[in-house]
Structure formats: structure tokens, C-alpha cells
N, C-alpha and C positions, 0 to 999 in steps of 0.2 A: 566951885561946878556943884550944881544941885543933887544932893543927897540920892535922890533915885536914879539919878544918872550913872553917879558912882557906883553905886547898889548895881546895876544893870551891868555895867563894865566889868565890875569884880567876879561877876557869875559867869562873864564870856573869857576871863582869864582863868577862872578854875577849869570851866571844862576844856578846856585848850588844853591846861596842864595836865589833867587828868587824862586825858586821849593821849598826848604824848608820851606821858608815864608806861600806858599801857603798851606802847610799840619800844620799849626798851630805853629811852631819853632820862635821865637825870634832870629833874625840873625843880624850878625854884621860884618863888614866888615874891617880888618886891614890890614896897611901898612907893618907892620913888627913885631918883637916879643915886642917891648918895646909897641907898640902901643896897642897889643893884653892884656897883662899884665894892663896896665892902664885900660882897659875897664872890666877887670875880675874884678879889683880893686873896681870899682864904683857898683859890683853886691853884693858886700861881705858888710854887715852891721854890725856896734860893736856889739860884744854878738853873732854874729852868732856862731854857731858849723860848723866847717868843715870838711866833709870825703872827702877822696879821694880813687882812683881806682887804682892807680899805674899808671903813664905815664912819657914819656921821655919827650912829648910833653910839660907839666908842668911843669917840672922842666926845659927845655930850656928856656922857657918864664921867668922863677925866680920869679914864685907866691909864692911859700913855703914860702922864708923867709919874706914875707911881712907880711903875716898872722897877727903875733901878733902884729906888726905895726900896722895895721889894726883895731887892736882892738876885732879881731877875735880869736875863740878858734880851735886849729888845732887839729883835732882828727885824726891823723896821727903817725904811731909806729914808735919810734926814735930808733936808737942801734939795737944792737943782741935781737932779742926776742924769746921766744919759738913760735912751731907752736899752741900750746894751747892759748897762747896769742894774736897770729897773728889772729887766728880764731875770738878771740872775739872783737878785732880791726875790724874786719870785719863786724862783725853782728853790733855794735856799730854803725857804718858807716850809717847804715839803719835810724837811728835815727838823722843824721844830719840835720841841717837847710839848707845846701848848699852841693849840692857833685859837686867834681870837676873830671873832666874825660877829657881824650883824645878821638882817634876814631882810629880804623883801617881803615876805607873805607867810602867815602859819595861818592854817587852818584850825577850827574848832574840833575838826574830826582827826588832827594829828597829824598832818602832813606839812612840810616845810619847803618852802617853795623858793628858786634865787635864781636870777639872770644874770649869766656874764657873758663878757663880750669876750676876753682871754679864755679864761678857762681856770686859771690858778687857786681864784677863791673857792670855785665848787670844787674842783679836784681836792683842795686841801680839807675840804669838809668830810670827803669821802675815806681819803686815804692819804698816809704818809706821815702826818704829826701825830705823835701818842696819843693828845688829848684834845677835845676839842671845845672851847666854850663859845656859846653864841646867845648875844643879848638882844631881845625884842622889845621893843613898845608895845603898848595896848593898841596903838593904830595901825599894826602890821596883822591884826587879828581878822580872819574873813571865816564866814561861817560853812564854807565847802570848800572842796579842792578847786573848783570851778571858778569860785569867787578868789582866790588867793592866787591863781594864774592870773587872772584877769589884772587882779591889782598891782603884780609885777609888772605886766606887761604895761598896764594903762596909767599907773602912777609913778611906780619906783624908776623906771625905765626912764620916761620923759624928764623928772626932775634930774636925776643923776646925770642923762647926757647933757641937759643944760649946765648943772655942776661943772662938769669935764668940760666944756666949752667943745663940744661934738659935732662937726657939723652933717649932722641927721636932722631930718624932716621934724621929728618928735622935740628936739631941741628948741626949734622955733614956733611950733602950734602949741606945744603942751598934750599933743595926744599921739596915738600912734598912729604912724603913716603906713606901717606894713610894706616899709623901704627892704632892698635887699641887701643894700650898701650900707651894712650899719655895724659902727665900734661897741655896742652895748647889750644887743637880743642875739648873738650866738647861739648862745648855751643855755636851757632851762634844764635844772635841775630840779627835780622833785623826790625829796625824802620821803618814803612811806615809814620806813623803821630803822631805829639806829643801824649805821653800817659798823658791820664786823664786831669786836669785842672791844674796842677801844671806848674810853670814856667819851661821853659827848652830854656835857651839860647846857642846858638850855635855861636863861635867866630870863622870865616875861616881867615886865616891868609896867606899873600901874600909873605910867606917865606916858605921851606922845613923845618917841623919840624917832629921830631918823627919817628916812623919806619911805 
């Protein structure tokens, strides 16, 4: 990548980190996915029950395979399970010591924007787990809150709908169709500040990650 483009992107990451810190979030800047994984590893203690909200970003940094080695207890469903079992896993994640998640969009002004179909992921960001660790690739950074909401709806939602095989218009067309019967855009969460007093760690990565 051109050095001037790299400089420009790093400046956006620094502005975003500063804005998030001013709103109570603990923010780390990682040069790449390996450094991001190492940061996350330092935030997980042996014996921690670790929940997960479903994230391509977390898969890409390779943290899941490390949880057991770190002495943590993964609360992550493995293999084919029934909808009822999946629902129970999602409820149990609210009792996690640490909740791992990605993010659909973040603004340079310090707002975190996420869209959910079921609500389990955004619920755990706000309440339940004792701590949250959110990993965000540089491709999720938007100039302001309006652009972040637009990205969540028009970029993240269609890609995730296609990935999950949902029978909704955006999974076919690649653009938001304003559908009423949707499995992915039922809930939009905008975090203006850190919720409550629990630790909320945000790792911004100088690499394109997730959707």
C-alpha cells in the first residue's frame, strides 16, 4: 500500500481512538491482526468464561483457537446444534466474564454502531458480561455517525445476510431493499459512551478485517 495512504488511514485510526477514549472506552491501536490477537490475549485471564457474538473479524485474528491454551473456558457453540440449543448458548453468554465481539461501524467522532437480527450480540455489549472486548478493522471507520449507520445498513448487513444464507432482498441484490420481514436488521444499537462501569476494550487494527 502507498505510504501516503497508510499515513492517512493511521490518522483516521488515531482520531477514532482519541474520540472513543474521551467517551470512556479503553482503546488499543494494533498494527496488524497478529498484534490485535496478542492484545486480546492479555485481556483474558485463566478461568474466564468467554462468550462470543459471531464475528468474522474475531475468526480472522485467530483468537478462538487460543482460548483453551490461555486457560479460558470458551462459551462458543461448536458443530451443528438445534435452534433451541443456539438460543440457550446466546442466553448463557450474558453471564460470561468476557464477551468478544466485532463491530459493524465506528465513527471518527466516537460512536459504535451495530445491527442485529436477534439482539443477543448488542445486548451483551450493553449488559451482562463483566467485560467486553471489541475488535475493529480499519475498514469499519466512518467520518461521522450518519456514515457509520449507513455503512452498517448498506455494507455490513447485506454481506452478513448473504453469508448466513438469509432469504431477504439484500442477500440477493447486495443493497438494502428496506424489507419489513428481515432476519438481520431488527435492532440498531448506537453506543455514544461506554455503558456502565464495566471494562469495555476496543482494539482498532490497521488492517481490513471482517465485513
